[in-house]
C-alpha positions as CSV (number, residue, x, y, z in Angstrom):
1,M,39.1,-3.4,1.1
2,F,38.3,-3.1,-2.4
3,R,41.1,-2.7,-4.3
4,F,41.6,-6.2,-5.7
5,L,38.6,-4.7,-8.0
6,F,40.8,-2.9,-9.4
7,D,43.5,-5.4,-9.5
8,R,44.7,-6.2,-13.3
9,D,45.5,-10.1,-12.5
10,T,42.0,-10.7,-10.8
11,W,39.9,-9.4,-14.3
12,Q,42.2,-11.2,-16.7
13,E,41.8,-14.4,-14.1
14,V,37.6,-13.7,-14.4
15,F,37.7,-13.4,-18.1
16,D,40.4,-16.4,-18.5
17,S,37.5,-18.5,-16.8
18,F,34.9,-17.5,-19.1
19,S,36.9,-17.8,-22.1
20,K,37.7,-21.5,-21.7
21,N,33.5,-21.9,-21.9
22,K,32.2,-19.4,-24.1
23,L,28.8,-21.0,-24.9
24,R,28.4,-22.3,-21.4
25,S,28.7,-19.0,-20.1
26,I,26.4,-16.6,-22.8
27,L,23.6,-19.7,-22.2
28,T,24.2,-19.3,-17.8
29,M,24.0,-15.6,-18.6
30,V,20.1,-16.2,-21.3
31,G,18.5,-16.5,-17.7
32,V,19.7,-13.4,-16.0
33,W,19.1,-11.0,-19.3
34,W,15.3,-13.1,-20.0
35,G,14.3,-11.6,-16.4
36,I,15.4,-8.7,-16.5
37,L,14.0,-8.3,-19.9
38,L,10.7,-9.4,-18.7
39,L,10.8,-7.3,-15.8
40,I,11.5,-3.6,-17.9
41,V,9.5,-4.9,-21.0
42,L,6.0,-5.7,-18.6
43,L,6.5,-3.0,-16.2
44,G,7.2,-0.3,-19.1
45,S,3.7,-1.7,-20.6
46,A,1.9,-1.7,-17.6
47,R,3.2,2.4,-16.9
48,G,2.1,2.8,-20.3
49,L,-1.1,1.4,-19.9
50,E,-1.7,3.4,-16.6
51,N,-0.3,6.6,-18.5
52,S,-3.8,6.0,-21.2
53,F,-5.5,5.7,-18.5
54,N,-4.6,8.7,-16.7
55,R,-4.5,10.8,-20.0
56,L,-8.2,9.7,-20.2
57,F,-9.6,10.4,-16.8
58,G,-7.2,12.8,-15.8
59,D,-9.5,15.9,-16.1
60,F,-12.7,13.6,-15.2
61,A,-13.5,13.9,-11.3
62,T,-13.3,9.8,-11.1
63,N,-15.1,9.7,-7.4
64,S,-18.7,10.1,-9.1
65,V,-21.3,9.3,-9.5
66,F,-24.4,9.8,-12.0
67,I,-28.3,9.0,-10.7
68,W,-30.9,9.6,-12.9
69,G,-35.3,8.7,-12.5
70,Q,-36.6,6.4,-13.9
71,S,-40.1,4.4,-13.2
72,T,-41.1,3.2,-10.1
73,G,-41.4,-0.4,-9.2
74,K,-43.7,-0.5,-6.0
75,P,-46.9,1.2,-5.0
76,F,-46.3,3.4,-2.5
77,K,-48.1,6.2,-0.2
78,G,-51.0,5.9,-2.2
79,F,-48.9,6.6,-5.8
80,Q,-49.2,3.1,-8.2
81,E,-46.5,1.4,-9.4
82,G,-44.8,2.3,-13.2
83,R,-45.1,5.7,-11.9
84,R,-42.3,8.1,-13.7
85,V,-40.1,9.9,-11.6
86,Q,-38.8,13.6,-12.1
87,L,-35.6,15.0,-10.4
88,A,-35.8,18.3,-9.4
89,L,-33.1,21.2,-9.0
90,S,-34.2,21.5,-5.4
91,D,-33.0,18.1,-5.1
92,T,-29.4,18.6,-5.7
93,E,-29.3,21.5,-3.2
94,K,-31.1,18.6,-0.8
95,I,-28.1,16.6,-1.5
96,K,-25.5,18.9,-0.9
97,E,-26.5,19.8,2.1
98,N,-27.3,16.8,3.9
99,I,-25.1,14.1,2.5
100,E,-21.6,13.7,4.1
101,G,-18.9,13.9,1.9
102,V,-20.0,15.5,-1.2
103,E,-17.9,18.4,-2.6
104,F,-20.1,19.1,-6.0
105,V,-23.8,18.3,-7.3
106,V,-23.9,19.2,-10.8
107,P,-27.6,19.4,-12.3
108,R,-27.6,18.9,-16.0
109,N,-30.7,18.4,-18.7
110,Q,-30.0,17.7,-22.4
111,N,-32.1,17.6,-25.5
112,Q,-32.3,17.6,-29.0
113,V,-32.2,20.1,-31.8
114,T,-31.4,21.1,-35.0
115,A,-28.6,23.2,-35.5
116,V,-28.1,25.6,-38.6
117,R,-25.5,28.1,-39.9
118,N,-25.7,29.7,-43.5
119,F,-26.9,26.5,-45.0
120,L,-25.1,23.9,-43.4
121,S,-27.3,22.1,-40.8
122,G,-27.6,18.9,-38.3
123,S,-29.3,17.5,-35.5
124,F,-27.3,17.2,-32.3
125,R,-27.8,17.1,-28.6
126,V,-27.5,20.3,-26.4
127,A,-27.0,20.2,-23.0
128,G,-27.6,22.6,-19.9
129,D,-25.4,23.0,-18.4
130,Y,-23.5,25.4,-15.0
131,P,-19.8,26.8,-14.5
132,L,-19.1,23.8,-12.2
133,L,-19.3,21.3,-15.1
134,D,-16.1,22.6,-16.3
135,K,-14.4,21.4,-13.0
136,V,-15.7,18.2,-12.6
137,E,-15.6,17.1,-16.1
138,K,-12.7,19.5,-17.5
139,K,-13.8,20.3,-21.3
140,K,-10.2,20.7,-23.3
141,L,-11.1,23.9,-25.1
142,I,-9.4,24.7,-28.4
143,H,-11.2,28.2,-28.7
144,G,-12.6,30.6,-26.4
145,R,-14.0,30.1,-22.8
146,F,-16.8,27.7,-21.3
147,I,-19.8,28.6,-19.7
148,N,-19.3,31.9,-16.5
149,Q,-21.9,32.4,-13.4
150,N,-22.3,35.8,-15.8
151,D,-23.9,34.0,-18.3
152,I,-26.2,32.2,-15.8
153,E,-27.5,34.7,-14.4
154,H,-28.5,36.9,-17.7
155,K,-29.7,33.8,-19.1
156,K,-27.6,34.2,-22.0
157,K,-27.7,32.5,-25.7
158,V,-24.8,31.2,-26.0
159,V,-23.3,28.0,-26.4
160,V,-19.9,26.1,-26.5
161,L,-19.5,23.5,-29.7
162,S,-17.4,20.6,-30.0
163,E,-14.8,19.9,-32.4
164,D,-17.4,17.7,-34.7
165,I,-19.9,20.4,-34.9
166,Y,-17.2,23.0,-35.9
167,K,-16.4,20.8,-38.3
168,Q,-19.9,20.5,-40.0
169,L,-21.2,24.3,-39.6
170,F,-18.1,25.9,-40.3
171,E,-15.4,26.4,-43.0
172,K,-12.1,24.8,-42.8
173,D,-9.7,27.3,-40.5
174,E,-12.8,30.0,-40.3
175,N,-12.7,31.0,-36.3
176,P,-16.0,30.1,-34.7
177,I,-16.2,32.4,-31.9
178,G,-18.5,35.4,-32.1
179,E,-20.3,33.6,-34.5
180,Y,-23.7,32.7,-34.8
181,V,-25.7,29.5,-34.9
182,Q,-29.5,28.8,-34.7
183,L,-30.0,26.2,-32.5
184,N,-34.2,25.6,-33.2
185,N,-34.4,28.5,-34.6
186,I,-32.7,31.0,-31.7
187,N,-29.3,32.3,-32.9
188,F,-26.7,31.9,-30.4
189,K,-23.4,33.1,-29.9
190,V,-20.4,30.6,-30.5
191,I,-18.0,31.7,-26.9
192,G,-15.6,28.4,-27.3
193,M,-15.0,25.3,-28.8
194,F,-14.0,21.8,-26.9
195,E,-12.1,18.8,-28.1
196,T,-14.3,15.9,-29.1
197,S,-12.3,13.2,-28.2
198,N,-12.6,15.0,-23.7
199,I,-14.4,11.9,-22.0
200,S,-17.8,12.1,-20.7
201,M,-19.3,9.8,-18.5
202,G,-22.3,10.3,-18.6
203,P,-24.4,10.5,-22.5
204,P,-22.0,11.8,-25.4
205,I,-22.9,16.2,-25.6
206,D,-22.4,17.8,-29.0
207,M,-23.1,21.8,-27.3
208,H,-23.0,23.1,-23.8
209,I,-25.8,26.5,-23.1
210,P,-26.3,27.9,-19.6
211,F,-28.6,25.8,-17.7
212,T,-31.1,28.7,-16.7
213,T,-30.9,29.1,-20.7
214,F,-31.8,25.8,-21.7
215,Q,-34.7,25.9,-18.9
216,T,-35.9,28.3,-20.2
217,I,-36.0,27.6,-24.1
218,F,-37.4,24.3,-23.2
219,N,-40.0,25.3,-20.3
220,R,-38.2,22.9,-17.9
221,G,-38.8,24.9,-14.8
222,D,-37.4,23.3,-12.1
223,K,-37.1,19.7,-13.8
224,I,-33.4,18.2,-13.9
225,G,-32.5,15.2,-16.7
226,W,-29.8,13.8,-13.6
227,M,-26.8,15.0,-11.6
228,M,-23.5,14.1,-11.2
229,I,-22.8,13.3,-7.4
230,T,-18.7,14.0,-6.9
231,G,-17.5,13.3,-3.9
232,K,-14.5,14.6,-1.7
233,I,-11.4,11.7,-2.4
234,E,-10.8,10.5,1.0
235,Y,-15.1,9.3,1.4
236,D,-16.3,6.4,-0.1
237,I,-18.3,7.0,-3.4
238,V,-20.4,3.9,-3.6
239,Q,-21.6,5.1,0.5
240,I,-22.3,8.3,-0.8
241,E,-24.6,6.7,-3.8
242,Q,-26.5,5.1,-1.1
243,D,-27.1,8.1,1.0
244,A,-27.9,9.9,-1.9
245,K,-30.8,7.7,-3.6
246,L,-31.9,7.2,-0.2
247,L,-32.5,10.5,-0.1
248,L,-34.1,11.1,-3.0
249,K,-36.8,8.7,-2.5
250,N,-37.6,10.1,0.9
251,L,-38.3,13.2,-1.1
252,N,-39.9,11.8,-4.5
253,D,-42.1,9.2,-2.2
254,I,-40.4,6.6,-3.6
255,H,-40.3,3.0,-1.7
256,P,-37.2,2.7,0.7
257,K,-36.9,-0.5,-1.3
258,D,-37.8,0.3,-4.5
259,N,-34.5,-0.6,-7.0
260,R,-36.2,-0.2,-10.3
261,A,-37.3,4.1,-10.2
262,L,-33.1,5.1,-9.8
263,G,-31.3,4.7,-11.9
264,S,-27.2,5.4,-11.5
265,A,-24.3,5.0,-13.0
266,N,-21.1,4.8,-10.5
267,A,-18.1,5.9,-12.1
268,G,-16.0,5.8,-8.8
269,K,-16.6,2.0,-8.7
270,E,-15.7,1.2,-12.4
271,I,-12.8,3.5,-12.1
272,G,-11.6,1.8,-9.0
273,K,-12.4,-1.6,-10.7
274,V,-9.8,-0.2,-13.2
275,T,-6.8,1.2,-11.3
276,G,-7.1,-2.2,-9.1
277,F,-6.1,-4.1,-12.6
278,L,-3.3,-1.6,-13.1
279,T,-2.1,-3.1,-9.3
280,G,-2.2,-6.1,-9.7
281,M,-1.1,-5.9,-13.2
282,Q,2.2,-4.5,-11.5
283,F,2.3,-7.0,-8.7
284,L,2.1,-9.8,-10.9
285,T,4.7,-7.8,-13.6
286,W,7.4,-8.0,-10.2
287,F,6.2,-11.5,-9.5
288,V,7.1,-13.1,-12.8
289,G,10.1,-10.6,-13.3
290,L,11.7,-11.9,-9.7
291,A,10.8,-15.2,-10.0
292,T,12.3,-14.9,-13.5
293,L,15.8,-13.4,-12.1
294,I,15.8,-15.7,-9.3
295,A,15.8,-18.8,-11.5
296,G,18.3,-17.3,-13.9
297,V,20.9,-16.9,-11.1
298,F,20.6,-19.9,-10.0
299,A,20.8,-21.5,-13.3
300,I,24.6,-18.9,-13.3
301,G,25.4,-21.0,-9.4
302,N,24.6,-24.3,-10.6
303,I,27.0,-23.5,-13.7
304,L,29.7,-22.6,-11.3
305,L,29.6,-25.6,-9.4
306,I,30.6,-27.5,-12.8
307,T,33.1,-25.2,-12.8
308,I,34.5,-25.3,-9.6
309,K,34.3,-29.1,-10.5
310,E,36.7,-28.9,-13.2
311,R,38.9,-25.9,-11.8
312,T,39.7,-28.2,-8.7
313,K,43.2,-28.8,-8.9
314,E,44.0,-25.0,-10.4
315,I,42.6,-24.1,-6.6
316,G,44.6,-26.7,-5.3
317,V,47.6,-25.3,-6.2
318,R,46.3,-21.5,-6.0
319,R,45.7,-23.1,-1.8
320,A,49.5,-24.3,-1.7
321,L,51.2,-21.2,-2.8
322,G,50.0,-19.3,-0.1
323,A,45.5,-18.5,-1.4
324,T,43.5,-18.1,1.4
325,P,39.7,-19.1,1.7
326,F,39.0,-15.9,1.5
327,E,40.7,-15.2,-1.8
328,I,39.2,-18.0,-2.8
329,K,35.8,-17.2,-2.2
330,R,36.1,-13.6,-3.0
331,Q,37.7,-14.6,-6.8
332,I,34.4,-17.0,-7.3
333,V,31.3,-14.1,-5.9
334,L,33.6,-12.1,-8.0
335,E,33.2,-14.5,-11.3
336,A,29.3,-14.8,-10.5
337,V,28.5,-10.7,-9.6
338,F,29.9,-10.2,-12.9
339,L,27.9,-13.2,-14.6
340,T,24.6,-11.6,-13.6
341,M,25.9,-7.6,-13.9
342,M,26.1,-8.7,-17.8
343,A,23.4,-10.4,-18.1
344,G,21.7,-7.8,-16.1
345,F,23.1,-4.6,-18.5
346,F,22.1,-6.5,-21.5
347,G,19.0,-7.6,-20.4
348,I,18.2,-3.8,-19.3
349,I,19.2,-2.6,-22.9
350,T,17.0,-4.9,-24.9
351,G,14.3,-4.0,-22.8
352,G,14.5,-0.3,-23.1
353,L,15.1,-1.1,-26.8
354,I,11.5,-3.2,-27.0
355,L,10.0,-0.2,-25.0
356,I,11.0,2.0,-27.6
357,L,9.7,0.3,-30.4
358,I,6.6,-0.2,-28.5
359,D,6.2,3.3,-28.0
360,K,6.2,4.0,-31.7
361,L,4.1,1.2,-32.5
362,Y,1.4,1.5,-29.7
363,G,2.3,5.0,-28.3
364,Q,1.3,7.5,-31.0
365,G,-2.0,9.4,-31.2
366,M,-4.6,10.1,-28.6
367,E,-6.0,7.0,-28.4
368,A,-2.7,5.2,-28.0
369,A,-3.2,2.4,-26.1
370,L,0.3,2.6,-24.0
371,V,1.4,6.2,-23.7
372,N,5.2,6.5,-22.9
373,A,6.1,2.9,-22.2
374,S,8.6,3.6,-19.9
375,V,10.5,2.0,-16.7
376,P,11.1,4.9,-14.1
377,I,15.7,5.2,-13.4
378,I,15.2,4.2,-10.0
379,V,13.6,0.6,-11.1
380,V,16.3,0.3,-13.4
381,F,18.3,1.0,-10.0
382,V,16.8,-1.5,-7.9
383,S,17.0,-4.1,-10.4
384,L,20.8,-3.8,-10.3
385,V,21.0,-3.9,-6.8
386,I,19.1,-6.7,-6.5
387,L,21.1,-8.7,-9.3
388,V,24.3,-7.4,-7.2
389,I,22.7,-9.3,-3.9
390,L,21.7,-12.1,-5.7
391,G,24.6,-12.8,-7.7
392,T,26.6,-12.1,-4.4
393,L,24.3,-14.7,-2.5
394,I,24.2,-17.3,-5.3
395,G,28.0,-17.1,-5.9
396,L,28.4,-18.4,-2.0
397,I,27.5,-21.6,-2.7
398,P,30.2,-22.3,-5.6
399,A,32.8,-20.3,-3.0
400,F,32.5,-22.4,-0.1
401,K,32.3,-25.6,-1.9
402,A,35.6,-24.7,-4.0
403,T,37.4,-24.1,-0.1
404,S,35.9,-27.2,1.4
405,V,38.5,-29.3,-0.3
406,K,42.2,-29.6,1.3
407,P,44.9,-28.1,-0.7
408,I,46.1,-31.5,-0.8
409,E,43.6,-33.5,-1.7
410,A,43.0,-31.2,-4.8
411,L,46.5,-31.6,-6.2
412,R,45.4,-35.2,-6.5
413,E,42.4,-34.6,-8.0
414,E,42.4,-35.7,-12.0
């Protein structure tokens, strides 16, 4: 059935047809070339933006919300308006036990300290944390380890430094692990160092020490600064936030309709907006690319109609010599598919080259806007299949036009 595809005369006729009107054929292919080029570049750029987003938040539990105490906005149960709300460690246990869908609750505290090592010093933020923090906000450790349960239980004086602190307090290429740093005149042993560029959705932290050690040194008792609640992936983090706030209001004697007493930042909600934008961008890319492709393919159909008009006498001769309508249609459809495929191949190649250039210019470094801007091979394959289908369909229009003219009338055509 497909033997004609390997027939030399078939392809000779195709090339002869195009060579007679080279400029027109090239201009016809530009529409399809531009459509596939646009599709490849836009999809690749959207993929690069998504990769950049995933690299930035890949180690962060995105289905999370931060909650902290503020000042009350309504009087309640004998308390006056403006009372300072102080969250407690016991509040985190209540949330874990009573709110459906909660996976982790991480209590946190922070304070400003003066760090000194030898003759170098600086003022930095230190946080009291549990090992659980490393699960919901993964630290990219360069050296050593993060805080563990043994540090918590024995209230060890150990610290995990950021890369920036290391650069300010240590000599270049000096190994910080096992060295000591004074925090408010108390010696802490360095057990780890993490990348400063690591994403942190809460307040920026320079150093981490065990939560229990922090509470003892700064005399915080059961008080906490804020908590990070992470929901299970199948649960709505907005609903978890609402339930957690209502429970905290009951635990801390806050009016149920007081919207000022508790502050919050819903990372899951905000990140959901970004992922929604990325999804919409991909949909828009497919829509624009396919619309441009279809417009380009229709241009090919129009040119073929003009070509068929010019070849009416030639077609009449072929019909008179015994060519069947099917053979005529097959030849014209082949020409349409060949045009669209050639334009598509050029579009894929140029689109790939542009993506390589984009990656060189904007995809390098930790702060890259587009990371590995590329298109999966399946997308290229689907694009080619779409081109074949569109080329076939659009080729049928001039094909039926060519076979609608009777041979005797075609031979009379001037």
